[in-house]
C-alpha positions in Angstrom: 80.8 84.1 84.0 81.9 87.3 85.5 80.1 88.0 88.8 79.1 84.4 89.2 82.7 83.5 89.7 84.6 86.2 91.7 88.3 86.1 92.2 89.1 85.7 95.9 92.9 85.7 95.7 95.8 86.1 93.2 99.5 85.3 93.7 102.5 84.3 91.5 100.2 84.0 88.4 97.7 81.8 90.2 94.1 82.9 90.3 91.7 81.5 92.9 88.0 81.7 92.3 84.7 80.6 93.8 81.4 80.0 92.0 78.1 81.0 93.4 75.6 78.2 93.6 78.4 75.5 93.2 77.9 71.9 94.1 79.1 70.2 97.3 81.6 69.3 98.8 83.0 72.7 99.6 85.8 73.6 97.1 87.5 76.3 95.1 88.9 76.7 91.6 92.6 77.3 91.0 93.9 78.6 87.7 97.5 78.9 86.4 97.9 79.6 82.7 95.8 77.1 80.8 95.6 74.7 83.8 92.6 74.5 86.1 91.9 72.4 89.2 89.1 72.0 91.7 90.5 71.7 95.2 88.4 70.4 98.2 88.7 72.7 101.1 88.5 70.1 103.9 91.1 67.7 102.5 93.0 69.9 100.0 92.7 67.0 97.5 92.4 67.8 93.8 88.8 66.7 92.9 89.2 67.6 89.2 91.8 68.9 86.8 95.5 69.5 87.6 98.0 72.3 88.1 101.7 72.2 87.3 103.7 70.9 90.3 105.0 74.2 91.6 101.7 76.0 91.2 99.9 73.1 92.9 102.3 73.3 95.9 101.8 77.0 96.2 98.0 76.7 96.1 98.0 73.9 98.7 100.3 75.9 101.0 98.0 79.0 100.6 94.8 77.0 101.1 96.2 75.3 104.3 96.9 78.7 105.8 93.4 80.1 104.8 91.1 77.1 105.2 88.7 78.9 107.5 88.4 81.9 105.2 87.8 79.6 102.3 84.9 77.9 104.3 83.6 81.3 105.2 83.5 82.3 101.5 81.8 79.0 100.7 79.0 79.9 103.1 78.8 83.5 101.8 78.4 82.2 98.3 75.7 79.8 99.3 73.8 82.7 100.8 74.5 84.9 97.7 76.5 87.4 99.8 79.7 89.1 98.6 82.8 87.1 99.1 85.9 88.2 101.0 89.2 88.6 99.3 91.8 86.4 100.9 95.4 87.5 101.4 97.8 86.0 98.7 100.7 83.7 99.4 103.7 85.8 100.2 
């Protein structure tokens, strides 16, 4: 999908991406190895898929710290604007 799903952050082998023209509610996609999950921005609940426990904990910690930036990128994607990279979990 290339440009339609830019990577917005990477840390500890985890890749976070956002689709353009994605469905509501606002969410992002987290990947770790062969695992994928769709995480809701507002509640940080897993809407689809699953990640290994440790990767899930890191993604949720990162998302809690960057919730506003994730929402900003959601709005940018809806407007077909370039997305901002978000600082990785350190």
